[in-house]
Each structure stands twice: as C-alpha cells, then as structure tokens.
C-alpha positions in Angstrom: 13.4 5.8 -16.0 17.2 5.8 -16.1 19.7 5.2 -13.4 20.7 8.3 -11.4 24.7 8.7 -12.1 26.7 8.5 -9.1 24.1 6.6 -7.1 25.3 3.0 -6.8 22.8 1.9 -4.3 21.7 -1.3 -6.1 25.5 -2.1 -6.4 25.8 -1.9 -2.4 22.4 -2.8 -0.7 21.3 -6.0 -2.1 22.9 -9.5 -1.8 23.8 -11.1 -5.1 23.9 -15.1 -5.1 25.8 -15.5 -8.4 29.3 -15.0 -9.1 30.6 -11.5 -10.3 34.1 -11.1 -11.9 36.3 -10.3 -9.0 33.7 -11.7 -6.5 33.6 -15.5 -7.2 31.4 -16.1 -4.1 28.3 -14.4 -3.5 28.1 -10.5 -2.7 26.8 -10.0 0.8 24.1 -7.3 1.4 25.4 -4.1 2.3 29.0 -4.7 0.7 30.1 -2.6 -2.2 30.5 -4.8 -5.3 33.9 -4.8 -6.6 32.8 -3.7 -10.1 31.4 -0.5 -8.9 34.0 2.2 -9.6 34.9 5.4 -7.8 32.1 7.3 -9.7 29.7 4.7 -8.6 29.2 3.2 -12.1 29.3 -0.4 -13.1 32.5 -1.4 -14.8 30.6 -4.4 -16.5 27.4 -2.6 -17.4 26.3 -4.1 -20.8 28.8 -7.0 -20.5 27.7 -10.7 -20.7 29.7 -11.4 -17.5 27.3 -8.9 -15.5 25.1 -11.2 -13.3 21.5 -11.8 -14.7 20.0 -10.3 -11.5 21.7 -7.1 -12.1 20.8 -7.1 -15.8 17.1 -7.7 -14.8 16.9 -4.9 -12.2 15.1 -1.9 -13.6 15.2 1.4 -11.8 12.0 2.8 -10.6 10.8 5.9 -8.7 10.3 3.8 -5.6 13.6 2.2 -5.8 15.7 5.2 -6.5 13.7 7.7 -4.3 14.9 11.5 -4.2 18.7 10.8 -4.0 21.2 8.2 -3.5 20.9 7.9 0.2 17.1 7.4 -0.1 17.8 4.6 -2.7 20.2 2.9 -0.4 17.7 3.1 2.6 15.1 1.7 0.4 17.0 -1.2 -1.1 18.4 -2.0 2.4 15.0 -2.3 3.7 13.8 -4.6 0.8 16.8 -6.7 1.3 16.1 -7.2 4.9 12.5 -7.9 4.3 13.1 -10.6 1.7 16.0 -12.2 3.5 15.6 -15.7 4.2 14.7 -16.5 7.9 16.3 -19.1 9.8 14.0 -21.4 11.5 13.6 -21.2 15.3 13.1 -24.9 15.4 15.9 -27.3 16.0 
C-alpha cells in the first residue's frame, strides 16, 4: 500500500521522541511536524535526516482508513492507547 497524497495524518497524530530537522526536541502528539509542507507531504521523505521511526512506519488499510480524517482519528486513538501512563503512586 502507498501513502495517500495530501493525508499527513502520520505526521500529526503520533509523538516522535527523536529529533527532526527544525524540531530538535521531541514532536508532541497532535502537533503538526514542521517538515510537513502545505500539501501535507514530507519535505525530508527519503532523506537520511528523516527519523528512523518515520522511515519504518508503513501505511496499512487500518492505519490509513477511508480518508485523511479517518487516518488521523485512528492514529490519535493508537497514540493515546500506547502513551506511557503516569503512576498513581507517590
């Protein structure tokens, strides 16, 4: 499966803990990556400075859904489900 042109959900919904050119700290979940252009295409796609986690992410029917809003919703739920939980213990 190929990425849907103009989607960009995988560059918005997930947190990214490694540095990205223009974002030297981690990218928080729900924040648009600075490398996502106006057409929702990655400016550093195929470049060595693209984070490993981004290079390893492969589009799938489940992840991409029927359209960009569905992809964003699914990835947001996945991010929330896999986010570290703070302990209620003190």
